[in-house]
PLY file of the C-alpha trace (Angstrom):
ply
format ascii 1.0
element vertex 116
property float x
property float y
property float z
element edge 115
property int vertex1
property int vertex2
end_header
6.70 34.88 -1.05
3.54 33.53 0.59
2.98 29.77 0.49
-0.38 28.70 -0.86
-0.70 25.76 1.56
1.54 26.31 4.60
2.51 23.49 6.92
0.80 23.39 10.27
2.99 24.76 13.08
3.15 21.28 14.64
4.36 19.69 11.41
6.88 22.48 10.82
8.24 21.90 14.35
8.44 18.15 13.74
10.31 18.59 10.44
12.74 21.03 12.03
13.42 18.66 14.94
13.88 15.74 12.55
16.46 17.71 10.59
18.46 18.20 13.79
18.76 14.46 14.54
22.27 12.95 14.40
22.92 11.41 11.00
19.86 13.03 9.39
21.75 14.61 6.48
23.55 11.41 5.49
20.38 9.34 5.87
18.35 11.75 3.75
21.01 11.90 1.01
21.42 8.12 0.85
17.64 7.63 0.74
17.23 10.16 -2.05
20.11 8.56 -3.97
18.46 5.14 -3.65
15.10 6.40 -4.93
15.76 9.10 -7.52
18.24 10.21 -10.15
18.56 13.42 -12.12
15.93 12.32 -14.63
13.36 11.14 -12.08
12.57 7.94 -10.17
14.86 4.97 -10.38
12.91 2.38 -12.40
14.39 -0.50 -10.42
12.62 0.61 -7.22
9.17 1.11 -8.73
6.37 -1.22 -7.70
5.22 -3.42 -10.56
1.63 -4.12 -11.55
2.09 -7.67 -10.31
3.21 -6.40 -6.91
0.30 -3.96 -6.69
-2.17 -6.73 -7.61
-1.08 -8.54 -4.45
-2.26 -5.67 -2.23
-5.67 -6.82 -1.04
-6.28 -4.66 2.03
-8.45 -1.55 1.60
-6.23 1.25 0.35
-6.86 4.94 -0.17
-4.21 6.80 -2.16
-3.91 10.57 -1.98
-2.27 12.08 -5.07
-1.19 15.67 -5.61
-2.41 16.96 -8.96
1.06 18.39 -9.66
3.19 15.55 -8.28
6.66 15.71 -9.80
7.01 11.93 -9.52
4.00 11.15 -11.69
0.82 12.53 -13.14
-2.64 11.74 -11.83
-2.83 9.12 -14.62
-0.05 7.20 -12.85
-2.11 7.10 -9.66
-5.19 6.05 -11.61
-3.32 3.15 -13.22
-1.91 2.15 -9.84
-5.25 1.85 -8.05
-6.88 0.23 -11.07
-4.76 -2.91 -10.68
-5.34 -3.08 -6.91
-8.44 -5.04 -5.93
-9.63 -2.75 -3.14
-8.17 0.72 -3.70
-9.38 4.23 -4.33
-7.70 7.43 -5.44
-8.33 10.90 -4.08
-6.67 13.74 -6.01
-5.91 16.97 -4.16
-4.11 20.19 -5.00
-0.39 20.50 -4.64
2.55 18.28 -5.43
4.22 15.23 -3.93
3.23 14.20 -0.38
0.05 16.29 -0.32
-0.74 15.16 3.23
1.98 17.58 4.37
0.33 20.65 2.86
-3.28 19.52 2.43
-3.89 18.00 5.86
-7.10 19.96 6.47
-8.56 18.49 3.29
-7.11 15.00 3.64
-7.65 14.49 7.39
-11.45 14.10 7.35
-11.34 11.88 4.26
-8.68 9.64 5.80
-10.56 9.51 9.12
-13.78 8.45 7.36
-11.89 5.78 5.40
-10.25 4.43 8.56
-13.59 4.32 10.42
-15.14 2.37 7.52
-12.30 -0.16 7.50
-11.50 -0.59 11.18
0 1
1 2
2 3
3 4
4 5
5 6
6 7
7 8
8 9
9 10
10 11
11 12
12 13
13 14
14 15
15 16
16 17
17 18
18 19
19 20
20 21
21 22
22 23
23 24
24 25
25 26
26 27
27 28
28 29
29 30
30 31
31 32
32 33
33 34
34 35
35 36
36 37
37 38
38 39
39 40
40 41
41 42
42 43
43 44
44 45
45 46
46 47
47 48
48 49
49 50
50 51
51 52
52 53
53 54
54 55
55 56
56 57
57 58
58 59
59 60
60 61
61 62
62 63
63 64
64 65
65 66
66 67
67 68
68 69
69 70
70 71
71 72
72 73
73 74
74 75
75 76
76 77
77 78
78 79
79 80
80 81
81 82
82 83
83 84
84 85
85 86
86 87
87 88
88 89
89 90
90 91
91 92
92 93
93 94
94 95
95 96
96 97
97 98
98 99
99 100
100 101
101 102
102 103
103 104
104 105
105 106
106 107
107 108
108 109
109 110
110 111
111 112
112 113
113 114
114 115
């Protein structure tokens, strides 16, 4: 099976090395348990609209169009309540910066230059 958006060799190396760190497995499992359950995200760890309204720094959110944790509409609602935020939708699923770095990199660099 060929991946549509492969990881860069550097990122693949980094992920492999991270997986070899002492305690990685237990840390990953406890983190996943704290954040998700069989039916999706744990509601008690979600950011509320009131919390998002308090974010005032310039924010650019990248959202995968097929994110398993929420549709693009979730990202749209999130940035709508933030006073200085934008949303950029890209192909792929959750954490699109891992598989869409060639697309996201220039956009993120431009955003950071504008807000440095």
